N, C-alpha and C positions, 0 to 999 in steps of 0.2 A: 346792654350784649342782654344775649339771651342765650342759657344755655343747652345746649343742643344734646336732646335726649336719643340719637340713634342706637338701634343699638346693634351691638359687635357680633362680624358672620359666626363668630368661633369666642371664645372664655378661655382667659385660662386656666381657672381651675370653675367644676363643674358642682353641681352641688352633690353632688358626688362626695367631690372634693374635698369642702364644705364640713359631709360629716368627719372625712377622714383627721380636721384638721383637729378636732375637735379632743386636744387632752385637758387633763382635766387640771383646771380653774384655780390656781395656788390666791387667793387673793392679798398674801401676810408679801411683806419687800420680799425681793430674790432676788436672788445670781443667778443668771443662766452660760453659758456660751455652747455656742451655734457655730463648728468649724466639718470641713473639708477641705480633702491635701487638689491643692492649688500648686500653677509655676507663673502663675499673673503679678505683674509688674506689683497691682496693688496690695499684695499678702500685707497682716496688719492683726491689731486690735485694735475696738475705739470698749468704752462704756459709756450703759442707756443712762441714763434716770429714765423713764416714763410714767405719764398715767395712763396709761393707753394696757391693757389686758398682755399682756400675756404671750395669749390665746390667740388677739389678733396684730397679735408683732411677731408670729415665728412664722408666716410665710414668708415675708419680707427679710426678714435675717436668714430664714431659710437659702433664698434662691441671691441673694447678695454674695453671702459665703461662698455655698457656687459658684458660683462669676469669677470673683475677686481673689476668694482663700480666705478674707476682713474675716476674723471670731469678733464677738459679739461679747461683750458681760451686760445683764439689763437690772436695771433696780428699777421693782414694781412700785412706785408708791401713789397711794393714789390718794391718801390725804396727808401733805407735813412739808410738801416737794417743796414745797418753796422756804420754809424754817428752814431744809435741812442743807439745804443748797446754801444758805446765811453761814450756816455755821460754823460750817463746813466751810469758806472761804478762800483762799487763792489754796488752800490743800485738796480742797473736794478733788472728785478722780474721774470726776465725766464732762466727758465730754460734745455728748450733746441728752437736751433735753425734749422730749417729746411733748405733748400733750393738748387734755380737752379741751372745746370750747374755749373762745375767747380771752373770755376776762381772766383766766388760769393765764394763757402766754405774755399777755400784757402786767401780768401780774411778777411774772419772772422777768420782762424787760424795762421793769422796771429797777428792782434792782440793779439793774446796770451789771447785770451779770450775765449777759449777752452779750455777743464781739457781734460787730455788727458785717454782713455775711459778703455786700462786695462781687457778688457772681448775677457776673451775665447771662451763666444757663438756669437758673432760675426764676433772671428777672425776661426771660424770654419765655417759659414756657408756663409761668403766672402769676395771674395778670396782677395788675398794682393792688386797684380794692382788695388786693386778696394779699396783697403783704402789710411791714410794716410800714408805717410814714419814714423811724429812726432804720430799718433796713434792719434788723434787730431778730426777726423771723419770718416768715411765710407756711401760707396758712399748703398743710399738703393733701385735703380731701375736704367736702364739702357737706351739708348737712342741711336738711327741708327738715325747720320747724312749723310742720303744716295744721290742717285741723283735722280731724276725723270723726267720723256721723255716725248713726245710728240707718237705718231704714226709714223712720219717720223722720228725718229731714230728704225737704225734698230739693229738686237740683234748682241752682243757682240760690237758695234763699244764704246760705251765706258765700259769698264773694271775696270779703277783703276781713284781713282779724276787726277790725275796729268793727264788725256787722256784732260784736257777739255781745255787745253792751245793748244791742236790745231789748224792752224790754220779754218777750214772747220767747228767746232764754233762757227766764227766771227759774231755780230748781234744775233744770237740763242739763249743767253745764261740769264736767269733773278735769278738776288738774291735776297735778302736784304741787308743790309751795313753792310758792314763788318766788321765794330766795336761791331758789337751788338757779343752779350757772345757764343752766338753756334759756327758763323764764327770764332770770335778771337781761342775759344778751334779748331777748323777745324785744321787752318794754324798755328799752334803753333804744330801738331802734324806734321805736313809734317816740323816744323823745327824741333824738333825733328828728323824727322830720316833722312833729307835731308843738313841739317845747311841753318842757314841764306840767302845767297847767295842762293840759289839756290832754296827756301821756295818762296825769293821775288820774281825771277825772274816768278814762276809760278802767284803766284798775279798781278801782271805785265803781261800774258798774259791770264789771267782770267779775269779782266779789259777789256781789247783790245773787247775777243769775246761777251762782255757784248750788248743787242740788247737793252738796257736803261739804265739811269742811277740807281744805286740800290734804294728801295726803297720795303716798306709794311716791311709783316710781311712775318713767310711762308706760309698762306693760299693765302694771295696777291700776293705769286710767282706761285699758281697752277692754277689759276684763268686765270695768265699771257698766261702758259700751253694748258690752255683754250679755250683764247683769239685769240689764234694762232699768240700771241707775241711775244713769244719765243718757243724753242723746247726743253730747255731742263733749269735744275733748281735745286736752291741745299735745299734738306729740309728736317728736324726733321719727324722721320719714323713717328713719334702714329701719327701728324697732318694728317696724309692716313684716319688711323680710324676713328678720329677727321669731316672731310668730308662723310665723307662711311657712315655715321650715322649721320648727324647733318639733326631730324626731323623738327626742328626751322627756320632754311636757309637751307631747298633742295637745294637750286642752289648749291650749297657748292657740295652737292652727284654730282651736273656735275662736278663740277670742279673733281672730285676726277675720276670718270669713263673719263674721260681725261688723267688719268697718266701711264703708268708704271715705277714702284718699279724699282730698280736696286744697291745691294746691292756687294761696293766694294771693289777693293783688292785680290778676293778669293784666290788669286794666288800666294801670298808673305806674308804680314802684315798683312793682314785683315779687316773687316771692320773698321772704327773709330766712337768713341762715349764719348759717353757725359752720365751724370746722374742727379740724383736727390744726395741729402747728407745730413747728417745730424751730428750731434756732441750736448757736455751737457755744459751748461755756469761754469763756476769754480765756480764762485758765490753762485751758486742755495741752496736755503737749502732744496735741495726733488731731490736728486745724487742719491738716490737707486731708486725713485721711477722712476725718468729720464732713468735710467739703463735698466731700467724693459723692459720701453718701444717702448726706444732701438734698443732694442735686438728681441722684439717679433715683430719691425719690419724688421727687419733680415728673420723672422722662418719664414716657408712652408707655415702657413696661410694668413701673413700678403703677402705679399709673391707673394700667388694668386689675391691677391685681386688686387696689381702695375697691373700685367698683363692684368685683365680682364677691369678693370676701365677707363686705362689711355692707351690701351693700346702699357703700356712702355715693356723691358723686364725686370725680374729677373736679382735680381743681386748673388742672393742664387744659383748656380748650381744644387742642386738636384731638384728644381723646374721647371716645361716646365714653357710654353710661352701659351695663350691665345689659343684656338684654330682660332681663329680671325685671329690672329696675324701671328702665323706659317704658315696662310693662302697662306701668303705674300714671301714666301720664309728662308729657311737656312741659314747660314751664319756661317762665324767663323772673331770674332770680337779680332782685335790689342789689345795683350797687352802688349803696349806703360802703365806702369805705370799713373794713373790719377793722381799722382801727380808733373810727369816733365809736362804737359799737364800744367796745375796751373805755374810754374815761367816759363814757357815759352812767358809764355800771355804778358807780361810786351811791347815782343820782335816781337810780331804778330801784337800786335797794333802798332810800333813805324812803320812794312815794311807797312799795313795799310793805314796810313796817308802819309807811300809816294806817294804809288800808287794813291790814291785818291780808294779807294776799298770799 
């Protein structure tokens, strides 16, 4: 399947709308209620545990509340969410869990705390390889883990993620730590396609080609290219948009200008992608309400918000990419089941530890 990157004729949220939504980010756990008056039939209340930043959830919650009257209580827990759910057990107040990265959602699924979805709506809206094989979670958005490069890298020099092991890149590559969930998922995909031995050889060669010790986040890799510390880096695609339109930290706009985006493996399996995802807690007292909201998140309306607010790609094939994101280029997606990547993440971590990535 090829991911359609056809621009929309109009966006639900303009670039100025994004700026207006940029309320102060609260990094510690929070509980936030959203609501408006409504006389619709679905009025109720849902409790969400979320890895995602509050500012990224707000447009969805506000829109859904306006449509249905449903109010939301959100606990933002970027760390320790699984531990919290386990400790709360059947006493948890959570109805839904929203997360980023396949490893984290699979970690939640492995606890046995998520219910089976059995939703014809989700099954229609989301391709099978982007849903849990046990049907306890569904992907809600996609992000491509791409290569970005300086203008010193010629067109066609890097076509596959495997090309990063070429000795010509020695001392020219920057990455964040391999143990970060984004890189661990990438390596897990290489295990799936090539086996553990070849994946470890790739990781070892990548480490040999690094310009510096793995450090920082994805934006730090873009900054390193801008500063001339390296010519090649691995980065999630949406960070490019976040930097390009960052008016609060305009220096990041310069970092974005220094980058050329490269979508990989287009002549074979396709570009590796990761996900944000959601699932319903088994002990929820509001499963019907939770299912209605989760199904809406896969709908055309909500998928357009994912596409325009956070520079991500829709999981619903009927929804085109945002105009800005579409301008970055069209690409074919690797259809390796996301669940496979999750299952191979522990093996990827062992390789990361052995190779010192």
